[in-house]
DRENDO-1510 file (C-alpha; in Angstrom, 1 decimal, always signed):
<recs>
REC; n; res; u; v; w
REC; 1; MET; +1.5; -23.4; -16.8 .
REC; 2; THR; +2.7; -19.9; -17.5 .
REC; 3; MET; +0.7; -16.9; -16.1 .
REC; 4; LEU; +0.6; -14.1; -18.7 .
REC; 5; VAL; +0.5; -10.7; -17.1 .
REC; 6; GLY; -0.3; -7.2; -18.3 .
REC; 7; LEU; +0.9; -4.1; -16.6 .
REC; 8; THR; -0.7; -0.6; -16.6 .
REC; 9; GLY; +1.1; +2.6; -15.7 .
REC; 10; GLY; +4.5; +2.7; -17.3 .
REC; 11; GLY; +6.1; +4.7; -14.5 .
REC; 12; ASN; +8.4; +3.9; -11.5 .
REC; 13; ILE; +6.1; +1.4; -9.9 .
REC; 14; SER; +5.3; -0.5; -13.2 .
REC; 15; GLU; +9.1; -0.9; -13.6 .
REC; 16; THR; +9.2; -2.4; -10.2 .
REC; 17; HIS; +6.3; -4.8; -11.1 .
REC; 18; ALA; +8.2; -5.8; -14.3 .
REC; 19; ARG; +11.4; -6.5; -12.5 .
REC; 20; ALA; +9.5; -8.6; -9.8 .
REC; 21; LEU; +7.7; -10.5; -12.6 .
REC; 22; SER; +11.0; -11.3; -14.2 .
REC; 23; ARG; +12.0; -13.2; -11.1 .
REC; 24; ILE; +8.9; -15.4; -10.9 .
REC; 25; PRO; +9.1; -18.8; -12.6 .
REC; 26; GLY; +5.9; -19.5; -14.5 .
REC; 27; ALA; +5.0; -15.9; -15.0 .
REC; 28; LYS; +5.6; -13.8; -18.1 .
REC; 29; LEU; +5.0; -10.2; -19.1 .
REC; 30; ALA; +2.5; -10.2; -22.0 .
REC; 31; ALA; +1.7; -6.4; -22.5 .
REC; 32; VAL; +2.3; -3.0; -21.0 .
REC; 33; PHE; -0.1; +0.0; -21.2 .
REC; 34; GLY; +0.8; +3.5; -20.4 .
REC; 35; SER; +0.4; +7.1; -21.7 .
REC; 36; ASN; +4.2; +7.7; -22.0 .
REC; 37; ALA; +5.2; +5.7; -25.1 .
REC; 38; GLU; +9.0; +6.1; -24.3 .
REC; 39; LYS; +8.6; +4.6; -20.8 .
REC; 40; VAL; +6.3; +1.8; -22.0 .
REC; 41; SER; +8.7; +0.9; -24.8 .
REC; 42; ARG; +11.7; +0.8; -22.4 .
REC; 43; ILE; +9.9; -1.6; -20.1 .
REC; 44; CYS; +9.0; -3.9; -22.9 .
REC; 45; LYS; +12.5; -3.8; -24.4 .
REC; 46; GLU; +14.0; -4.8; -21.0 .
REC; 47; HIS; +11.4; -7.3; -19.9 .
REC; 48; GLY; +9.4; -8.3; -22.9 .
REC; 49; GLY; +5.7; -7.9; -23.7 .
REC; 50; LYS; +3.9; -5.7; -26.3 .
REC; 51; PRO; +3.6; -1.9; -25.7 .
REC; 52; TYR; +0.2; -0.2; -25.9 .
REC; 53; GLN; -1.0; +3.3; -25.7 .
REC; 54; ASP; -4.7; +2.4; -26.3 .
REC; 55; PHE; -6.2; +1.0; -23.1 .
REC; 56; GLN; -9.0; -1.0; -24.9 .
REC; 57; ALA; -6.5; -2.6; -27.2 .
REC; 58; PHE; -4.3; -3.5; -24.3 .
REC; 59; LEU; -7.2; -5.1; -22.4 .
REC; 60; SER; -8.0; -7.2; -25.6 .
REC; 61; HIS; -4.5; -8.5; -25.9 .
REC; 62; ARG; -4.3; -12.3; -25.7 .
REC; 63; PRO; -3.2; -14.5; -24.4 .
REC; 64; MET; -3.2; -12.5; -21.0 .
REC; 65; GLU; -4.9; -13.7; -17.8 .
REC; 66; MET; -4.3; -10.9; -15.2 .
REC; 67; VAL; -3.3; -7.3; -15.0 .
REC; 68; VAL; -1.3; -5.5; -12.4 .
REC; 69; ILE; -2.4; -1.9; -12.1 .
REC; 70; GLY; +0.3; +0.6; -11.3 .
REC; 71; SER; -1.3; +3.8; -12.8 .
REC; 72; PRO; -2.0; +6.9; -10.6 .
REC; 73; SER; -4.1; +5.9; -7.6 .
REC; 74; GLY; -7.2; +7.8; -8.8 .
REC; 75; MET; -7.4; +5.6; -11.9 .
REC; 76; HIS; -7.1; +2.2; -10.1 .
REC; 77; ALA; -10.8; +1.4; -9.8 .
REC; 78; ALA; -11.8; +2.6; -13.3 .
REC; 79; GLN; -9.0; +0.6; -14.9 .
REC; 80; GLY; -9.7; -2.4; -12.7 .
REC; 81; ILE; -13.4; -2.4; -13.6 .
REC; 82; GLU; -12.6; -2.3; -17.3 .
REC; 83; ALA; -10.1; -5.3; -16.9 .
REC; 84; ALA; -12.7; -7.3; -15.0 .
REC; 85; ARG; -15.2; -6.7; -17.9 .
REC; 86; HIS; -12.6; -8.2; -20.2 .
REC; 87; GLY; -12.5; -11.3; -17.9 .
REC; 88; LEU; -9.0; -10.4; -16.5 .
REC; 89; HIS; -8.0; -11.0; -12.9 .
REC; 90; VAL; -7.0; -7.7; -11.2 .
REC; 91; LEU; -4.0; -7.0; -8.9 .
REC; 92; VAL; -3.9; -3.3; -7.8 .
REC; 93; GLU; -0.9; -1.4; -6.4 .
REC; 94; LYS; -1.8; +0.3; -3.2 .
REC; 95; PRO; -4.1; +2.0; -2.4 .
REC; 96; ILE; -7.0; +0.1; -4.0 .
REC; 97; ASP; -8.3; +3.6; -5.1 .
REC; 98; ILE; -8.7; +6.9; -3.4 .
REC; 99; SER; -12.2; +6.5; -2.1 .
REC; 100; GLY; -14.2; +3.7; -0.4 .
REC; 101; GLU; -17.1; +4.3; -2.9 .
REC; 102; ARG; -14.7; +3.6; -5.9 .
REC; 103; ALA; -13.2; +0.6; -4.1 .
REC; 104; ASP; -16.8; -0.8; -3.6 .
REC; 105; ALA; -17.5; -0.4; -7.3 .
REC; 106; LEU; -14.3; -2.3; -8.2 .
REC; 107; ILE; -15.1; -5.1; -5.6 .
REC; 108; ALA; -18.6; -5.5; -7.0 .
REC; 109; LYS; -17.5; -5.7; -10.6 .
REC; 110; CYS; -14.8; -8.3; -9.9 .
REC; 111; LYS; -17.3; -10.4; -8.0 .
REC; 112; GLU; -19.8; -10.1; -10.8 .
REC; 113; ALA; -17.2; -11.0; -13.4 .
REC; 114; ARG; -15.9; -13.9; -11.2 .
REC; 115; VAL; -12.3; -12.7; -11.4 .
REC; 116; LYS; -9.9; -12.4; -8.5 .
REC; 117; LEU; -9.1; -9.0; -7.0 .
REC; 118; GLY; -6.0; -8.3; -4.8 .
REC; 119; VAL; -4.1; -5.3; -3.5 .
REC; 120; ILE; -0.3; -5.0; -3.3 .
REC; 121; PHE; +0.7; -4.3; +0.4 .
REC; 122; GLN; +4.1; -5.9; +0.0 .
REC; 123; ASP; +5.0; -5.2; +3.7 .
REC; 124; ARG; +2.7; -8.0; +4.8 .
REC; 125; PHE; +5.3; -10.4; +3.2 .
REC; 126; GLN; +8.3; -9.1; +5.2 .
REC; 127; PRO; +9.6; -11.9; +7.4 .
REC; 128; ASP; +9.8; -9.9; +10.7 .
REC; 129; ILE; +6.4; -8.3; +10.1 .
REC; 130; ARG; +4.9; -11.8; +9.7 .
REC; 131; ARG; +6.7; -12.9; +12.9 .
REC; 132; LEU; +5.1; -9.8; +14.6 .
REC; 133; LYS; +1.7; -10.8; +13.3 .
REC; 134; GLN; +2.2; -14.3; +14.7 .
REC; 135; LEU; +3.2; -13.0; +18.0 .
REC; 136; ILE; +0.0; -10.9; +18.3 .
REC; 137; SER; -2.2; -13.7; +16.9 .
REC; 138; GLN; -0.8; -16.2; +19.5 .
REC; 139; GLY; -1.4; -13.7; +22.4 .
REC; 140; MET; +2.1; -13.3; +23.3 .
REC; 141; LEU; +1.6; -9.6; +23.8 .
REC; 142; GLY; -1.4; -10.1; +25.8 .
REC; 143; LYS; -4.1; -7.5; +25.6 .
REC; 144; PRO; -3.1; -4.8; +23.1 .
REC; 145; LEU; -2.8; -1.4; +24.8 .
REC; 146; LEU; -0.8; +1.1; +22.8 .
REC; 147; ALA; +0.5; +1.5; +19.2 .
REC; 148; ASP; +2.9; +4.2; +18.1 .
REC; 149; ALA; +3.5; +4.4; +14.4 .
REC; 150; ARG; +5.9; +6.9; +12.7 .
REC; 151; VAL; +6.5; +7.4; +9.0 .
REC; 152; LYS; +8.8; +10.4; +9.1 .
REC; 153; TRP; +10.1; +10.4; +5.5 .
REC; 154; PHE; +11.3; +13.0; +3.1 .
REC; 155; ARG; +10.6; +13.7; -0.6 .
REC; 156; PRO; +12.2; +16.6; -2.3 .
REC; 157; SER; +10.2; +19.3; -4.2 .
REC; 158; GLU; +11.1; +17.6; -7.5 .
REC; 159; TYR; +9.2; +14.4; -6.5 .
REC; 160; TYR; +6.0; +16.5; -6.7 .
REC; 161; GLY; +7.0; +19.0; -9.2 .
REC; 162; GLY; +8.0; +16.5; -11.8 .
REC; 163; SER; +4.7; +14.5; -11.6 .
REC; 164; ARG; +1.3; +15.5; -13.0 .
REC; 165; TRP; -0.5; +13.4; -10.3 .
REC; 166; ARG; +1.4; +13.3; -7.0 .
REC; 167; GLY; +0.1; +15.6; -4.4 .
REC; 168; THR; -3.2; +16.1; -6.2 .
REC; 169; TRP; -6.6; +15.3; -4.8 .
REC; 170; ALA; -7.9; +14.1; -8.1 .
REC; 171; LEU; -5.3; +11.5; -8.8 .
REC; 172; ASP; -3.3; +10.9; -5.5 .
REC; 173; GLY; -6.4; +11.3; -3.3 .
REC; 174; GLY; -4.2; +12.7; -0.6 .
REC; 175; GLY; -0.6; +13.3; +0.3 .
REC; 176; ALA; +1.8; +11.7; +2.8 .
REC; 177; LEU; -1.0; +9.7; +4.4 .
REC; 178; MET; -2.8; +8.3; +1.3 .
REC; 179; ASN; +0.4; +7.6; -0.6 .
REC; 180; GLN; +3.3; +6.9; +1.8 .
REC; 181; GLY; +1.5; +6.4; +5.1 .
REC; 182; VAL; -1.2; +3.9; +3.7 .
REC; 183; HIS; +1.3; +1.0; +4.1 .
REC; 184; THR; +1.4; +1.6; +7.8 .
REC; 185; VAL; -2.3; +2.2; +8.1 .
REC; 186; ASP; -2.8; -1.2; +6.5 .
REC; 187; LEU; -0.3; -2.8; +8.9 .
REC; 188; LEU; -2.1; -1.2; +11.9 .
REC; 189; LEU; -5.5; -2.6; +10.8 .
REC; 190; TRP; -3.9; -6.0; +9.9 .
REC; 191; LEU; -2.1; -6.4; +13.2 .
REC; 192; LEU; -4.7; -4.8; +15.6 .
REC; 193; GLY; -8.0; -4.9; +14.0 .
REC; 194; GLU; -10.7; -2.2; +13.2 .
REC; 195; VAL; -10.5; +1.4; +14.4 .
REC; 196; ARG; -13.6; +2.7; +16.1 .
REC; 197; SER; -12.9; +6.5; +16.2 .
REC; 198; VAL; -10.2; +9.0; +15.3 .
REC; 199; GLN; -9.1; +12.5; +16.0 .
REC; 200; ALA; -6.7; +14.1; +13.5 .
REC; 201; ARG; -4.9; +17.0; +12.1 .
REC; 202; VAL; -3.3; +17.3; +8.6 .
REC; 203; ALA; -1.3; +20.1; +7.2 .
REC; 204; THR; +0.9; +21.1; +4.2 .
REC; 205; LEU; +4.0; +22.4; +6.0 .
REC; 206; LEU; +6.7; +22.3; +3.4 .
REC; 207; HIS; +5.7; +21.3; -0.1 .
REC; 208; LYS; +3.8; +23.3; -2.7 .
REC; 209; ILE; +1.0; +20.7; -3.2 .
REC; 210; GLU; -2.8; +20.5; -3.0 .
REC; 211; THR; -2.7; +17.8; -0.4 .
REC; 212; GLU; -1.1; +17.3; +3.0 .
REC; 213; ASP; +2.6; +16.6; +3.5 .
REC; 214; THR; +2.1; +15.9; +7.2 .
REC; 215; ALA; -0.7; +14.0; +9.1 .
REC; 216; LEU; -1.2; +13.1; +12.7 .
REC; 217; ALA; -4.0; +10.9; +14.1 .
REC; 218; LEU; -5.1; +9.5; +17.4 .
REC; 219; LEU; -6.8; +6.1; +16.9 .
REC; 220; ASN; -9.2; +4.2; +19.1 .
REC; 221; PHE; -9.2; +0.6; +18.2 .
REC; 222; ALA; -12.3; -1.6; +18.6 .
REC; 223; ASN; -10.3; -4.0; +20.9 .
REC; 224; GLY; -9.7; -1.1; +23.4 .
REC; 225; ALA; -6.1; -0.2; +22.3 .
REC; 226; VAL; -5.2; +3.3; +21.5 .
REC; 227; GLY; -2.7; +4.5; +18.9 .
REC; 228; VAL; -0.8; +7.4; +17.5 .
REC; 229; LEU; +0.0; +7.7; +13.8 .
REC; 230; GLN; +2.4; +10.2; +12.2 .
REC; 231; ALA; +3.0; +10.4; +8.5 .
REC; 232; THR; +5.1; +13.0; +6.6 .
REC; 233; THR; +7.2; +13.6; +3.6 .
REC; 234; ALA; +8.7; +16.8; +5.1 .
REC; 235; ALA; +11.1; +15.2; +7.6 .
REC; 236; TYR; +14.6; +15.9; +6.1 .
REC; 237; PRO; +16.6; +13.7; +5.4 .
REC; 238; GLY; +14.1; +10.9; +6.0 .
REC; 239; TYR; +14.0; +8.4; +8.8 .
REC; 240; ARG; +13.2; +4.8; +9.1 .
REC; 241; ARG; +9.6; +3.8; +9.7 .
REC; 242; ARG; +9.0; +2.8; +13.2 .
REC; 243; LEU; +6.2; +0.8; +14.8 .
REC; 244; GLU; +5.9; +0.2; +18.5 .
REC; 245; ILE; +3.1; -2.0; +20.0 .
REC; 246; THR; +2.6; -2.5; +23.7 .
REC; 247; GLY; +0.4; -5.1; +25.2 .
REC; 248; SER; -0.3; -6.2; +28.8 .
REC; 249; GLU; +2.5; -8.8; +28.4 .
REC; 250; GLY; +5.2; -6.6; +26.8 .
REC; 251; THR; +6.3; -4.4; +23.9 .
REC; 252; VAL; +7.7; -5.1; +20.4 .
REC; 253; VAL; +9.5; -2.6; +18.2 .
REC; 254; LEU; +9.7; -2.7; +14.4 .
REC; 255; GLU; +12.1; -0.4; +12.6 .
REC; 256; HIS; +12.5; -0.4; +8.8 .
REC; 257; ASP; +10.5; -3.7; +8.7 .
REC; 258; ARG; +12.9; -5.4; +11.2 .
REC; 259; LEU; +12.1; -6.4; +14.7 .
REC; 260; ILE; +14.7; -4.6; +16.9 .
REC; 261; ALA; +13.2; -5.3; +20.3 .
REC; 262; VAL; +10.9; -8.0; +21.6 .
REC; 263; ASP; +10.5; -7.4; +25.4 .
REC; 264; LEU; +7.9; -9.8; +26.8 .
REC; 265; ARG; +7.1; -11.2; +30.2 .
REC; 266; LYS; +7.4; -14.7; +28.8 .
REC; 267; PRO; +10.3; -15.7; +26.5 .
REC; 268; SER; +9.2; -15.4; +22.9 .
REC; 269; GLY; +11.9; -17.6; +21.4 .
REC; 270; ILE; +12.6; -15.1; +18.6 .
REC; 271; ASP; +16.2; -14.7; +17.7 .
REC; 272; LEU; +16.5; -11.0; +16.7 .
REC; 273; SER; +19.9; -11.6; +15.1 .
REC; 274; ILE; +18.3; -13.4; +12.1 .
REC; 275; GLY; +15.8; -10.7; +11.3 .
REC; 276; GLU; +16.1; -8.8; +8.0 .
REC; 277; GLY; +14.4; -5.6; +7.3 .
REC; 278; ASP; +13.6; -3.5; +4.2 .
REC; 279; ARG; +16.6; -3.0; +1.8 .
REC; 280; ASN; +14.9; -0.1; +0.0 .
REC; 281; SER; +15.7; +3.5; +0.8 .
REC; 282; SER; +12.0; +4.3; +1.4 .
REC; 283; PRO; +12.6; +7.1; +3.9 .
REC; 284; SER; +14.3; +9.3; +1.3 .
REC; 285; SER; +13.4; +7.7; -2.1 .
REC; 286; PRO; +10.5; +6.3; -4.0 .
REC; 287; VAL; +12.7; +4.0; -6.0 .
REC; 288; VAL; +12.2; +0.4; -5.2 .
REC; 289; SER; +15.6; -1.3; -5.6 .
REC; 290; ASP; +14.6; -4.5; -3.7 .
REC; 291; THR; +11.6; -6.1; -5.4 .
REC; 292; ARG; +11.3; -9.2; -3.2 .
REC; 293; GLY; +8.2; -7.8; -1.4 .
REC; 294; HIS; +6.4; -7.1; -4.8 .
REC; 295; GLN; +7.5; -10.5; -6.1 .
REC; 296; SER; +5.9; -12.2; -3.1 .
REC; 297; ALA; +2.6; -10.2; -3.5 .
REC; 298; ILE; +2.5; -11.1; -7.2 .
REC; 299; GLU; +3.3; -14.8; -6.5 .
REC; 300; ASP; +0.7; -14.9; -3.8 .
REC; 301; PHE; -2.0; -13.5; -6.2 .
REC; 302; ILE; -1.0; -16.0; -9.0 .
REC; 303; ARG; -1.4; -18.8; -6.4 .
REC; 304; ALA; -4.8; -17.5; -5.6 .
REC; 305; ILE; -5.8; -17.7; -9.2 .
REC; 306; GLU; -4.4; -21.1; -9.8 .
REC; 307; GLU; -5.8; -22.6; -6.6 .
REC; 308; ASP; -9.0; -20.6; -6.6 .
REC; 309; GLY; -8.1; -19.2; -3.2 .
REC; 310; MET; -7.9; -15.8; -1.5 .
REC; 311; PRO; -5.0; -13.5; -2.0 .
REC; 312; GLU; -3.2; -12.2; +1.2 .
REC; 313; CYS; -4.9; -8.9; +0.7 .
REC; 314; ASP; -8.2; -9.0; -1.3 .
REC; 315; GLY; -10.4; -6.0; -2.3 .
REC; 316; THR; -12.2; -5.9; +1.0 .
REC; 317; GLY; -8.9; -5.9; +2.9 .
REC; 318; GLY; -7.5; -3.2; +0.7 .
REC; 319; ARG; -10.6; -1.1; +1.1 .
REC; 320; ARG; -10.1; -0.9; +5.0 .
REC; 321; SER; -7.0; +1.3; +4.8 .
REC; 322; VAL; -8.6; +3.7; +2.4 .
REC; 323; ALA; -11.6; +4.0; +4.6 .
REC; 324; LEU; -9.5; +4.8; +7.6 .
REC; 325; VAL; -7.5; +7.4; +5.6 .
REC; 326; GLU; -10.8; +9.0; +4.6 .
REC; 327; ALA; -12.0; +9.0; +8.2 .
REC; 328; ILE; -8.7; +10.8; +9.3 .
REC; 329; TYR; -9.2; +13.4; +6.6 .
REC; 330; ARG; -12.8; +14.0; +7.8 .
REC; 331; ALA; -11.7; +14.2; +11.4 .
REC; 332; SER; -9.1; +16.8; +10.5 .
REC; 333; ARG; -11.6; +19.0; +8.6 .
REC; 334; SER; -14.0; +18.6; +11.6 .
REC; 335; ALA; -11.3; +19.7; +14.0 .
REC; 336; GLN; -10.4; +22.7; +12.0 .
REC; 337; ASN; -14.0; +23.7; +11.8 .
REC; 338; HIS; -14.3; +23.5; +15.5 .
REC; 339; LEU; -11.2; +25.5; +15.9 .
REC; 340; HIS; -12.5; +28.2; +13.6 .
REC; 341; SER; -15.7; +28.4; +15.4 .
REC; 342; ALA; -14.0; +28.6; +18.8 .
REC; 343; GLU; -11.8; +31.5; +17.4 .
REC; 344; GLY; -14.8; +33.2; +15.9 .
</recs>
């Protein structure tokens, strides 16, 4: 059986989805929708599929069973809801949308239409991140105590200036946190569970954009652990993402999606020499050269459709990271208001 897939967006991430699809046996690109005719045409020439600039015509294309939504973040839910109305399964690039309210509307519509809904968080499929998840799940770290997550990346001014949607509240829904940092927010929630409360500060320190290019948050997890999160696109030249998690039985360190230290009271049996991290130049570039993570996410979603199962990250799972990002933004505004009143 061949799964026929449609793509929406036509930009950098849609090209990534198309390349990932081309590596999946039993999957085929059926159609591509986007506002830029030249980009959409190029994707179709390279990977197959019919180009569309009319969204309703695209959704009516048959045969087609699922869509992968790679449009600007603020359009995800609206496009996903329309796809579900047409009986199409919906796989959304992160974040699921830019607000919990919109995410809820998409989740409800997919449930009503009885179609699958998934969110692409490809980091969950990285081998060493899965090993880290297993370590925590098996209690090898003991009681979680402290998490330290750093996303100190760099994006040049052209990254924002050459885009109609990046760095805008209406379509990006935020800056370094909602766009780049959301992967790490998802990982923190996936590995350590819910966050009970936050304190935060966000700022626009370097780029001429509406949203923040730097965010810092103190996180109090429901399990008693505390965490620090930093996310920025202003740290020239860009550094590898680093996640350190300490429990009562030891500490693990993940850098660029590779476990570089596993220091536990009891031997873990993990051979660090076999770990492989992210091949992409994410700290300094948005271009995805290594599509294996996206391929795994799409394969997982297709499997969920064919076996009537759950994707690795469903709509509810995808909503959690957006809700936490929104809470961080609210906490930052509250902190600034307190500061203004103290100064006044």
